[in-house]
C-alpha positions, -999 to 999 in steps of 0.1 A, spaced: -273 181 -237 -288 177 -202 -275 199 -174 -257 170 -158 -240 159 -190 -228 194 -197 -210 196 -164 -172 196 -168 -158 163 -157 -132 178 -134 -160 198 -117 -180 166 -112 -149 148 -98 -142 176 -73 -177 175 -60 -176 137 -59 -144 136 -38 -156 162 -14 -189 143 -9 -176 108 -7 -140 110 3 -134 140 25 -136 129 61 -140 92 51 -103 86 42 -71 97 59 -59 132 51 -29 118 33 -52 97 11 -75 127 4 -45 147 -7 -39 121 -34 -75 125 -46 -68 163 -48 -38 157 -69 -58 134 -92 -83 163 -96 -56 187 -105 -43 163 -132 -78 158 -146 -83 196 -148 -49 201 -165 -52 172 -190 -88 175 -200 -100 210 -189 -130 212 -214 -142 176 -212 -178 173 -200 -196 142 -186 -213 140 -220 -179 139 -238 -167 110 -216 -164 78 -235 -138 50 -240 -118 71 -265 -116 103 -245 -109 84 -213 -80 65 -229 -67 98 -243 -66 112 -208 -47 82 -195 -23 83 -224 -15 119 -217 -9 112 -180 12 82 -189 36 103 -209 52 116 -177 44 89 -151 53 53 -145 28 25 -152 20 18 -116 14 55 -110 -9 56 -140 -28 25 -126 -33 43 -93 -46 74 -111 -69 52 -131 -84 36 -100 -91 69 -83 -108 83 -114 -127 51 -121 -143 52 -87 -160 85 -95 -169 74 -130 -187 42 -117 -207 64 -94 -217 87 -123 -227 56 -142 -248 43 -113 -264 78 -110 -275 76 -147 -252 104 -158 -233 81 -181 -248 54 -204 -216 32 -207 -185 25 -186 -157 44 -204 -131 26 -183 -139 -8 -198 -110 -25 -215 -87 4 -207 -50 1 -216 -25 12 -190 7 26 -203 36 44 -186 72 55 -188 100 32 -179 126 42 -153 158 24 -156 171 32 -121 140 20 -103 147 4 -69 139 -32 -65 106 -36 -45 114 -67 -24 141 -91 -12 141 -129 -13 143 -149 19 181 -153 18 186 -116 13 161 -107 41 180 -130 65 212 -113 57 196 -79 62 181 -88 96 215 -101 107 228 -65 105 203 -53 132 215 -44 167 186 -55 189 195 -44 225 175 -31 254 159 0 239 135 5 210 151 20 179 149 19 141 164 -16 142 134 -30 161 111 -10 137 127 -27 107 123 -61 125 86 -55 132 78 -44 96 97 -74 82 78 -98 104 43 -82 100 41 -63 67 27 -32 84 25 1 66 50 27 79 23 48 96 7 17 111 39 6 127 45 41 140 10 40 156 17 8 176 12 13 214 18 -12 242 -20 -17 245 -20 -30 209 0 -61 218 -19 -92 229 10 -114 241 -13 -142 251 -29 -146 217 3 -134 199 -13 -107 179 -10 -69 173 -42 -49 169 -40 -24 140 -68 2 146 -50 35 140 -20 51 124 5 79 133 1 110 112 38 117 109 33 141 80 11 166 99 26 195 117 11 183 150 17 146 149 -13 127 163 -30 94 159 -51 91 127 -75 66 112 -63 36 92 -62 37 54 -96 19 51 -119 -3 71 -101 -35 60 -69 -20 76 -84 -25 110 -72 -60 119 -53 -82 142 -20 -93 128 -6 -126 142 31 -124 153 56 -152 160 65 -159 196 101 -146 192 89 -111 183 63 -113 211 89 -121 237 113 -94 224 86 -67 225 71 -79 258 104 -69 275 108 -36 256 73 -22 263 74 -29 301 67 3 320 58 23 289 26 44 288 -1 20 275 -17 43 250 13 61 236 32 51 204 63 30 212 84 43 184 76 80 188 96 103 210 76 133 222 88 165 205 109 147 179 98 149 143 97 116 124 106 113 87 101 84 64 134 94 48 153 88 80 140 53 83 148 46 46 184 59 52 189 36 81 175 6 61 195 15 31 227 15 51 220 -20 65 211 -32 30 245 -20 17 263 -35 47 245 -69 41 253 -68 4 217 -70 -7 197 -48 -31 187 -15 -14 150 -13 -7 127 12 11 106 7 42 76 0 20 98 -25 2 99 -44 35 61 -47 34 64 -60 -2 91 -84 9 69 -98 37 39 -103 14 60 -119 -14 77 -144 9 43 -154 23 30 -160 -12 61 -180 -21 56 -201 11 22 -211 -2 0 -188 19 -33 -181 1 -37 -147 -15 -68 -141 7 -48 -146 39 -21 -123 26 -47 -96 17 -62 -97 52 -28 -96 68 -18 -66 48 -51 -48 54 -60 -46 17 -96 -36 10 -100 -65 -15 -80 -93 -30 -78 -74 -64 -53 -50 -48 -32 -79 -36 -33 -96 -70 -25 -64 -88 5 -56 -65 20 -90 -65 11 -101 -100 48 -110 -108 49 -134 -78 15 -149 -87 26 -155 -123 58 -172 -112 39 -194 -88 14 -203 -116 43 -213 -138 56 -236 -110 21 -250 -106 20 -258 -144 53 -278 -140 38 -297 -110 7 -305 -130 27 -318 -159 49 -339 -137 18 -354 -120 0 -361 -153 30 -382 -165 26 -405 -135 -9 -415 -146 3 -435 -176 
């Protein structure tokens, strides 16, 4: 066995993530790669690159799936696959062991619903108190209307609003998880984008950001720590008050994307608006919506074909 193929796979993965991911992705994302490395080392401590084939790779995924939900297993698979494809390109593997992989996972009965329908969202937004000062209510409104990630919305500064063109520039995030909260890079290059906003949101925020420091985040109070849990608690309270399923802040992002797809917006446009690196991510995340729309399309096709006789 060559020296490369005798290398333990978890050692290769650790070297790969340090070489290609450290400093290239946000720290929060890099921490996920580190967790993936720990799982590889725990599940398959003796597996070398030479041992890596479809059977051994499937075995590793199956072991991981015994204690994780299907979506988490899928995320794990995508992080590991990135390293494997590079090893394949480098000639350290002869075949792609991830081909035709089967994704399994545990089923959690009490899983929160991921998104609301249009009627439910309308009821939720009716609970917001939108007065003269920025608060979590305006934060909820902004995420609902834009589909921004939590950290992206936190990173919004007055300078990011273009009230003439009705857009918000997303070119940074707010690293609310670090000890010294600071601006941080976006999740990926595709996340740097201009998100169109409707004129109502533009008019509301135009008044709110007047007099604010142009380059400082509008939702962040200096010296006050921000927690995602706090925002989720506020949102959950409004959901209960509105009588709609309780969702998370990230669920608002899913709601925004789902409603756009149901409205007939192309998957490419939704992917760009969300800042996804490619449409595969959008298709995978919103497969349930896409399948439902395809069923509706089939009904439309059948109804149309009957008119041709």
